[in-house]
N, C-alpha and C positions, 0 to 999 in steps of 0.2 A: 361645368361638370358638377353634379350634386354629390353630397358626402357619401352616399351609398356606393359610389364608384371609386372611392379612395380607400387605400389600405390603412386601417387604424394602427397607430403606434401609441401605446399607452405608457406614459412615464410616471412611475410611482417612486416618490422619494428623491427625485432628481429633476433637473431642468436642462438636460444635455440634448436638446432638440436638434441643434445645428449639426453636431458631429454624428449623432445617430442617423439622422437623415442622410448625411454624406456617405456613411457606410452602406446604408440601404440602397443608395443610388448606384453603388458599384455593381449591384446584382439586378436592379430593376431600373433601367435607364430612363424610361418614359413614364414610370408609375408616379401617381400622385398619392400623397399621404395626408391623413388627418390626425392631429395630435390631441391627446386627451390625458387627463389624470384620474380617470374613473375606470376601474377594472371591468365594469359591466359593459363598456363600449367595445370590448374585445369579443365580438360575437360573430364576425363575418367569416367567410371561407378562408381568408388570409388575415393574419394580424401578428403584431409583435408587442410583447410586454417587456419593458426594461425597468427593473426595480433595484433600488438601493435602500437597505435598511441598516440601521446602526444600533448596536447593543454593546456586547462585550468587544465585538469587532465589527468591521464593515462587511456586510453580506451583499454581494452583487448577484443578480439572477436575470436570465433572459429566457423567455418562452416564445416560441415561434410556431405558427401554423401557416402552411401554404396550401392553397387550392383544395381546402377541405380535408386535408390529410390529418394524421395524428400530430398533436402538438409535440414539439421537441423542447426539452428543458435542460439548461445548464446553469451552474452557479460556481462562484469562487469567493474566497474570503481574503480580506486585506486588514491590516492593522487599523484600529479605530481612528488614529491620527493621520491617516493617509491623505495626501493633498488631493484637492478636487480634480486636478489634471490627471493624476494617476487613476483615480476612481473612474473618470470618464473614459480613459484609454482602455482600462480592463473591461469595463462594461461593453464598450464597442467591440472588443476582442471576442467576448462571448457571442455577441450577435453575429459577428463576422464568421466565426467558426461554424455556427449552426447554418447560416445561409450558404456558405461554401459547400458544406456537406449535403444540404438538401437540394441545392440547385446544380451541383457539379461544376460550378464556376469557380475558378481560382484566379482572382485578379492579379495581374503581373506585378502591380505596385503594392500588393497586399493591403494593409490597413492605412497606408499613406494616402491621405485625401487632399493634402495641400497642393498648391499649384506650382511650387518651386522646389522640387526634390533635390536639385543640384545645390541649393543653399544649405541643405542639411549636410551634404558631403563637404562643402567648403568650410562650414563651421568646424567640423571635426578635423579637417586637414589643418586648420589654423590652430587647433589645440595640440598639434604635433602627433596625432595618431597615424599609424601606418595604414596602408591600404587594407591589409588583413583585419586590423582592428576596426577600421571604419565599416567594412562589409559585415563583420561579425555583429557589431552593435546595431546596425540598421536592419539586419536580418532578424535578430532577436526581437527588436521592438516592433517592426512593421511587417515582417514576413515577406519582404520584397524578393522577387525572383532573381536568380543569379544573373540572368541576361540583362535585366533592368539596372541592377546594381553596377554592372560593368559599364553600361551606357552612361549612367549618372556620373560615375567616377571619371570616365574619359572626358566627359563634357566639362567637369570641374577642373581637370588638369589643363584643358585647352583655354578656358576662360580666365584662369587665375592670374596669368601675367597681365592681362588687360585690366582686371579688377585692381591689381596692385599699382597700375599706372594712373588711376583715376585722380583727378583734381577735385576734391570734395567741396571746394569753395566755388567751383564753376557750376554751370547749369547747361542743360540741353534744351532745345526748343522744339516743340511738337506743333505742327500746323495741321488743323483738321479741315478737310474738304469733303463733307459728308454726302456726296452724290454718286450715283452709279447709273449706268445705262438702263439696267433692269435690276431687280432684286433677286439674287440667287435663292433657290429653295431652302438651302441650309443656313442662310445668313441670319444672324441675330443682332448685327451691328445697327446702330442708329444711322441708317443711310437712306437716301431717298432717290427714287428714280428720276431721271432727267425730265421725263414727261410730266410728272406730278409737281416737280419743284422748279421748273424752268423759269417761271415768272419771279421766283424769289432770288435767283442766282445773282443778278446785278446788285441788289441790296445786300445780299449776303457777303459778296466780295468786298463791297465798300465797308461793311461793318468789320469784317475780318482784318482789313488793312488798317482800320482805326485802332483795333485792339492791338495789332502788332506795333503800331506807333506808340501806344500807351505802355506796352510791355518793354519796348526798346528804351523808353525814357527811364523806366524803373531800373533796368539793367545798367544804364549809364550812371544813374544817381547812386547806385549801390556798388558801382565798380565791379560788377559781376561778369566774369568771362563766359562766353558761349562756347561750349565744347563741341557739340554736334547739333545738326538740324535734321528734322525728319518730317516729311510731308506724308500724311496718311489720310485715311477716310473710312468708308467710301473708297472712291477711286479718284485721286487728284486730277487725273487727265480727263475726267468727265467734263470739266469746264473747258471753255474755248482757249485757244493758244493766247489770245489777247488777255483773257481773265487770268490765266496762269502766270503770264508775264507780270501783270499788275501785282499779284500777290507776292511773287518772288522778288520784284523790285522793292516792295514794302519791307521784306525781310532784309534785303541788302542795304536799304537806306537807314534802317533803324537798329541794326545790329552789326557789330564788328565781326566780319567773317574771315578776317585775314589769318586768324590763328586757330580756326576750327579744324578738328581732326576728321570730320566726316559730314557729308551733306547728302542725304538720301531723299529720293522722291519715288513713291510707289506709283510707277506708271500704270501698273496693275492690269486691268482688262485689255486684252489685245485689240478689242473693237473700239477702244478710245485712243489708241496710240497712233499718232500721225507724225510725219517727218517734221512738220512745223512745230508741234509741241515738243518733240525731242530736241530740236534745235534751241528752243527757248530754255529748256531745262539745262542743256549743256552751256549755253551762253551765260546763264545766270549763276553758274558755278557749282551746280550739283555734280557730284562725282560718283554717285551710286544710285542705280535705279532697280526696280523690280518689274519683271514681266511675268504675270501670274495666270497661266492657263488653267491650273488645277488638274486638268487631264488633257490629253491630246485625242481622246476618243470622242468623235463627233456625236455619237448616239448618247453618250453620257452627258456631254455638254448640253444637248437639247433637253434632257431629263431635268437637269438642275437649273434650267432657265437662262443659259448663256446664248448669246446671239452671234457668237463667232465660232470658227472651226479650229481644229488643231493646227492646220496649215496657216491660218491667220496668226496664230501665236508664234509659230516658227518664223514667219515673215517679219513680225514685229521685232523679234529678238535679233534677227539678221540685220534689220534696218538700224537698230541701235548700235550694233557692232560697226556697221559701215560709217556711222556718224561719229565714231571714235569713243564710244562708251567702253571702258575696260574694267568695269566693276558692276556686273549684272547679277542680280539674284532672280531665281525662279521659284515660285511657290507651287506645290502640288498637294492634293488631299487624298489620303488613303481612306477607302471605305465609302466612296460616293455611291449613291443608289444606282444599281444595275451594272456597276463596274466589276469585272472579274479580276482575279489575281493576275491572270495572264495579260489583261489589258493594262493594268497598272504597271506591270514589269515592262511592257512595251513602251509606255509613256516615259518611264524613268530612264530606260536605256537610250531613248531618242534624245531626251534632255541632256544626258551625259555626253552624247556625241556633240551637242552644241557647245559643251564645255563652259557653262557659266561659272563665275567665280564663287558663287554660293547657291545652295539649293535648300529650301525649307520644306520639310515634309510634315504637313499637318495631318491629324486624324479627324475624321468627320465627328463633329459635335452637334447633337440635336438639341437645341434649346427651345424653350416654350414659345418664344416669339418668332421662331422660324417655321416656315410652312411645313417642313418635314415632320415637325413634332406632332402635327395632327394625325399623321399616318401611323404613329406609334412604332411598334417593334417591326413592322414590315420593312422599315428602312435600315434595320440594324443587322441584317443577315449577311452582308458582304464580308469576305474574308480579310478584314482590315488588319488583323494580327499578322497574317501571312504577308500582306503588302508591306507592313512596317518592318518586319524581319528582313525582307528582301532589300528594303531601302538601306538598312543599317549595313548589311554585308556589301551591297553594291557600291554605295557611296564611299565607304571607308577603303574599299579596294581600289577606288579611282582617285584617292588622295584627298577626299573631302572628310574633314574631321568635325565631329559634333562640338559646337561651341556655346550654344544656348538651348534651353529647354524649358517648356512650361506645360502644365496640364490644366484641363478644364473639367467642370462637371458635365455629366451626360455625354462623355466621349465614348465612342464605340469601343467595346472591349477594354475599357479603363486604360486606354493607351495615352500617348503623349504627342506633343509637337516639338520637333527638333530642327534647329538650324545647323546646317553643315557648310563648311567653307574650306576653300584652299588656304594654305598657310598665308597669313598676312591680309586676308580678305574678310576676316570676321567683322560683323557689324558692331561697332562700339555701342551705338544707341540700343540695339537689342539686348545687349548684356546689361547696360545701365538700367533699363526699364524693368528687366526681369529680376535683377539682383537688388533693386531698390537702394542703390548706393550713391546715386547722384540726383540732384534736384532736376525736375522736368517742368518747364514752363509751357503750359498748354494754351494754344490760341485757337478760337473757333468753336463752332457748335459741337457739343458733347465732349470737348477736350477737358482734360483734368490737369490741374497744376499740382505737382507732388513735391513738396518742400522737405528735403531730407537733411536733418541736423547731424552734426558729427557724433552726437551721443546715441544715434539710432532712432530718435523720435521722428515721426513722419506726419506732416500736416497736409491734408488734401483740400483743394478748392475746386469745385466742379462748375463748369459752364453749363448753360441750359442745353437740354438734349436736342431740341427741335429747331430748325432754322427760323421759323416764324417767331418762336419765343425768343431766340437769340437776337433777332433783329428788333422786335418790338420792345424788349426789356433790356436793351443794350446798356442804357445809362445806369440802370439799377445794377446790372452785372458788373459794370466798371467800378462801382463803389467798393467792391471786394478787393480791388487791386491794392488798396492801402495795406491790407493784410500781407500781400505778397512783398511789398516794400519792407515792412517791418521784419518779416521772416528772413528775407535775404540779408538784411543788415545783421541780424542775430547770427545767422549761419557764418557770415564773413567774420564777425568778431570772435566767435567760438573757434573757428578754424585757425585764426591768427594767434591764438593764445598758446 
């Protein structure tokens, strides 16, 4: 795309590119922007000028023109010694107010652009603030809707007991299997279709098992306890039953699983789930699985590139029940292209009849690396907000309570992803990864190791994104493991003080 097709955002006297772009994305989901510090670049049909000037005080101004209309201007003044964060927030507020007025869009999360809204609530709860005080403060600062404030507060209340039980000297293990039968049109994950990556799979499995062996040695040397294990992807059940067994055996051989609190495997796509694979998962000790149809509407499944039917998903779920799995999660997506609110309600009602222990409701997110992004706003017209509202009401009435939440850029209607669970079936790993309160050791392609220190400092070590790179540069990648050892030792020593 050339620059003439991008909306100019001119920054004068400031460098708040990231946060201003995040605010603009609340209103223009698939728009692309070009940033400049020259006022003469604001000549197109649509542009935004964000200016900070300092004299006797700090003057913030925003000028916005949309679709060739008359420019709209707003300004405010702050004390000269205002902190940069305050200046940035108030400049974003000016832009937000103009865009909301000009587009008629009122984002339900207001100016909050971060991915962890519940963390804001938890921090205020830990300061001893009452519910009314928390809601008042967040409303004033971010202009969050009453409905979303309630959801965030309820989620914080449900996850707080789990957060308080965390062993911060322990770690969780994430195992990445980055393959899928096909690539869904909305997907932006680093995952590869079985057809294109089949020849790499034996080498990948071997390399992954070697990394698990190396990580296991580090865990033993540093006397680090493993708290939870999570197999994700991709779709872990894309590999054969034999390959899956080999990987799970590598986990069992190299880590002490006798004291773990949770062992999850994303069985994922129903077209990859077989009795043989489910038996392997159960035999190797996993006690929580996910069966993820995203929708039970066959027409929508075809549109998004799935090769299974809604009935296939139900059969996969029932098979898992027959084999003794008593902790099953099911993922759905609100706002899929061509899906109606009625269709989504029908799917959710049917899933509730199956009575899984947890249900995660994602909202469609259209990222640049996803096929749907190329179609722009044509894919953004489904009534996702209506679907999400129904899911909150329906699931809570059925005894499912929200326990973790996260948000992403380019999510339809600026909505959220929420995990709901029956009491006692909340996923520990999901809370740990979202709240960033426990070290996560990542193994496999595109996995990330997140080392969390007791003082809040976080160090990240990333594996290579692509299987061929992970395989071919494996020895080079393993050189980074010395850093993991030193970090785990430091975390242990800080925790014991």
